[in-house]
C-alpha positions as CSV (number, residue, x, y, z in Angstrom):
1,M,17.7,8.0,-40.3
2,K,19.8,6.6,-37.5
3,Q,18.0,8.8,-35.1
4,I,14.6,7.5,-36.3
5,K,15.8,3.9,-35.9
6,V,17.1,4.6,-32.4
7,A,13.8,6.4,-31.5
8,L,11.8,3.5,-32.9
9,S,13.9,1.0,-31.0
10,A,13.4,2.9,-27.8
11,L,9.7,3.1,-28.4
12,A,9.4,-0.6,-29.1
13,A,11.5,-1.4,-26.0
14,T,9.4,0.9,-23.9
15,S,6.2,-0.5,-25.2
16,L,7.3,-4.0,-24.1
17,L,7.2,-2.8,-20.6
18,C,3.4,-2.5,-20.6
19,S,3.0,-6.3,-20.3
20,C,5.7,-6.9,-17.7
21,A,3.6,-6.7,-14.5
22,S,0.2,-8.4,-14.4
23,T,-2.4,-9.4,-11.9
24,P,-1.6,-12.9,-10.6
25,M,-3.7,-15.7,-12.1
26,G,-3.5,-17.8,-9.0
27,P,-1.6,-18.4,-5.7
28,T,1.9,-19.7,-5.5
29,V,1.4,-21.3,-2.1
30,Q,-0.1,-24.7,-1.3
31,V,-3.2,-24.9,0.9
32,M,-4.7,-28.2,2.0
33,P,-8.3,-29.0,2.9
34,G,-9.0,-28.6,6.6
35,P,-9.9,-31.8,8.6
36,T,-13.6,-30.9,8.6
37,V,-13.7,-29.5,5.0
38,P,-15.1,-31.7,2.3
39,F,-13.2,-31.5,-1.0
40,Q,-16.1,-30.0,-2.9
41,V,-16.3,-27.3,-0.3
42,F,-12.5,-26.8,-0.5
43,Q,-12.7,-26.3,-4.2
44,Q,-15.4,-23.7,-3.7
45,N,-13.3,-22.0,-1.0
46,Q,-10.4,-21.8,-3.5
47,E,-12.5,-20.0,-6.1
48,E,-13.9,-17.6,-3.5
49,C,-10.5,-16.8,-2.0
50,K,-8.9,-16.3,-5.5
51,Q,-11.5,-13.7,-6.2
52,Y,-10.9,-12.1,-2.8
53,A,-7.2,-12.0,-3.4
54,Q,-7.6,-10.4,-6.8
55,T,-9.7,-7.6,-5.3
56,Q,-6.8,-6.9,-2.8
57,V,-4.3,-6.3,-5.6
58,A,-6.6,-4.8,-8.2
59,G,-5.0,-1.9,-10.2
60,Q,-1.5,-2.4,-8.9
61,A,-0.2,-4.0,-12.1
62,D,-1.4,-1.1,-14.2
63,R,0.3,1.4,-11.8
64,A,3.5,-0.5,-11.8
65,N,3.6,-0.6,-15.7
66,T,2.9,3.1,-15.9
67,Q,5.8,3.8,-13.5
68,A,8.1,1.5,-15.5
69,V,7.3,3.2,-18.8
70,G,8.0,6.6,-17.2
71,V,11.4,5.3,-16.0
72,A,12.3,4.1,-19.5
73,A,11.1,7.3,-21.1
74,L,13.2,9.3,-18.7
75,G,16.2,7.3,-19.5
76,T,15.7,7.9,-23.2
77,A,15.4,11.6,-22.7
78,L,18.4,11.9,-20.5
79,G,20.4,9.9,-23.0
80,A,19.5,12.3,-25.7
81,V,20.5,15.3,-23.6
82,V,23.8,13.8,-22.6
83,G,24.5,12.8,-26.2
84,A,23.8,16.3,-27.5
85,A,25.9,17.9,-24.7
86,T,29.0,15.8,-25.2
87,S,29.3,15.9,-29.0
88,W,28.9,18.3,-31.9
89,H,28.1,15.5,-34.3
90,G,24.6,15.5,-35.7
91,N,23.8,12.0,-34.7
92,A,25.1,12.3,-31.1
93,A,21.7,13.0,-29.7
94,G,20.3,10.0,-31.4
95,E,23.1,7.8,-30.2
96,G,22.6,9.2,-26.7
97,A,18.9,8.5,-26.9
98,G,19.7,4.9,-27.9
99,V,22.0,4.4,-25.0
100,G,19.4,6.1,-22.7
101,A,16.7,3.9,-24.0
102,A,18.7,0.8,-23.3
103,A,19.4,1.9,-19.8
104,G,15.9,3.2,-19.2
105,T,14.4,0.0,-20.5
106,A,16.5,-2.1,-18.2
107,A,15.6,0.1,-15.3
108,G,11.9,0.0,-16.2
109,A,12.0,-3.8,-16.5
110,G,13.6,-4.0,-13.1
111,T,10.8,-1.8,-11.7
112,S,8.1,-4.0,-13.2
113,A,9.8,-7.2,-12.1
114,E,10.1,-5.9,-8.5
115,A,6.5,-4.8,-8.5
116,Q,5.3,-8.2,-9.9
117,G,7.0,-9.9,-6.9
118,S,5.3,-7.6,-4.5
119,I,1.9,-8.0,-6.1
120,Q,2.2,-11.8,-6.0
121,Q,3.2,-11.7,-2.4
122,Q,0.2,-9.6,-1.5
123,Y,-2.1,-11.9,-3.5
124,D,-0.7,-15.0,-1.7
125,N,-1.1,-13.3,1.7
126,A,-4.8,-12.4,1.0
127,Y,-5.5,-15.9,-0.4
128,V,-3.9,-17.7,2.6
129,Q,-5.8,-15.5,5.1
130,C,-9.1,-16.2,3.3
131,M,-8.5,-20.0,3.1
132,Y,-7.4,-20.2,6.8
133,A,-10.6,-18.3,7.8
134,K,-12.6,-21.0,6.0
135,G,-11.0,-23.8,8.0
136,N,-8.3,-25.0,5.7
137,Q,-4.6,-25.8,6.4
138,V,-2.2,-23.2,5.3
139,P,1.7,-23.3,5.2
140,G,3.3,-22.6,8.6
141,G,-0.1,-21.9,10.2
142,A,-1.7,-23.1,13.3
143,P,-4.2,-25.9,13.1
144,A,-7.2,-24.7,11.0
145,P,-10.3,-23.8,12.9
146,A,-13.5,-25.8,12.3
147,A,-15.0,-24.7,9.0
148,D,-18.2,-22.7,9.6
149,A,-18.7,-24.3,13.0
150,P,-21.9,-23.2,14.5
151,P,-21.6,-21.6,18.0
152,P,-22.7,-23.9,20.9
153,P,-26.3,-23.4,21.9
154,A,-26.8,-20.9,24.7
155,A,-27.9,-22.6,27.9
156,G,-31.5,-21.8,28.8
157,P,-32.4,-20.6,32.2
158,G,-32.9,-23.2,34.9
159,M,-36.5,-24.3,35.0
160,T,-38.1,-27.3,36.6
161,V,-40.9,-29.2,34.9
162,A,-43.3,-28.0,37.5
163,E,-42.4,-24.3,36.8
164,A,-42.7,-24.9,33.1
165,Q,-46.2,-26.5,33.6
166,E,-47.2,-23.5,35.7
167,K,-46.0,-21.1,33.0
168,L,-47.8,-23.0,30.3
169,N,-51.1,-22.8,32.3
170,D,-50.6,-19.1,32.8
171,L,-50.1,-18.7,29.0
172,G,-53.2,-20.6,28.2
173,F,-51.6,-23.9,27.3
174,A,-53.4,-26.0,29.8
175,V,-51.6,-28.9,31.4
176,G,-53.6,-29.3,34.5
177,A,-52.2,-29.2,38.0
178,P,-48.3,-29.0,37.9
179,D,-47.0,-32.3,39.0
180,G,-43.3,-32.1,37.8
181,H,-43.8,-34.9,35.3
182,I,-43.9,-34.6,31.5
183,G,-46.9,-36.7,30.5
184,A,-48.9,-36.7,27.3
185,R,-50.9,-33.5,28.2
186,T,-47.7,-31.6,29.1
187,R,-46.0,-32.8,25.9
188,Q,-49.0,-31.6,23.9
189,A,-49.0,-28.2,25.6
190,L,-45.3,-27.9,25.0
191,S,-45.7,-28.7,21.4
192,N,-48.5,-26.2,21.0
193,F,-46.4,-23.5,22.7
194,Q,-43.4,-24.3,20.5
195,Q,-45.4,-24.0,17.4
196,S,-46.8,-20.6,18.5
197,H,-43.2,-19.3,19.0
198,G,-41.7,-20.7,15.8
199,L,-39.8,-23.5,17.6
200,P,-39.6,-27.1,16.5
201,P,-42.7,-28.8,18.0
202,T,-40.8,-31.5,19.8
203,G,-42.9,-31.5,23.0
204,A,-39.6,-31.5,25.0
205,L,-38.6,-29.0,27.6
206,D,-35.3,-28.0,25.8
207,P,-33.2,-24.9,26.5
208,A,-34.8,-22.9,23.7
209,T,-38.3,-23.7,25.0
210,M,-37.3,-22.8,28.5
211,Q,-35.8,-19.5,27.2
212,A,-39.1,-18.7,25.4
213,L,-41.2,-19.6,28.5
214,S,-39.0,-17.2,30.6
215,E,-39.6,-14.2,28.3
């Protein structure tokens, strides 16, 4: 009977280990909105980065708990062996198992606790990296980059108005004799050319239009 009680206690203690380590529910570090990040965007960044961080630690809690249960089971088995080897009494193995279970459970709990700390650290690191990449302020980090800042427009090739007018004439967008001045006819020709190339029909000789004229 005593052996059964000891075994049941060991089993119950071992079962408790299964809930020791778990996937973090959120970060333990504080991140502030970047100087160019609206608060609503910041909140969206938080949710996206939490999901990203969870993917980086997925499955680690289960593996840690499995390892902890193995440690506790090994302690119970070793305790039973030692108890049987050191005494001729019938309940020695059961008592040894109880002692082994206690030691194994403690060792398993320590394994899970250590793993939990490591999982949380990895989660926090992934979360911070994600939030920083989105332009937010992170602990101990350099000033956040501009959030989703578009690259500066590429400078178009140098082209004078007269050259653009000549090119427009060649392409069938008549402007008359090139005179180097953007008048109404030249603006209309530029607008028609821009529309044909999927550009905003501003009628201005901007870098994108000069680039298209040069191709």
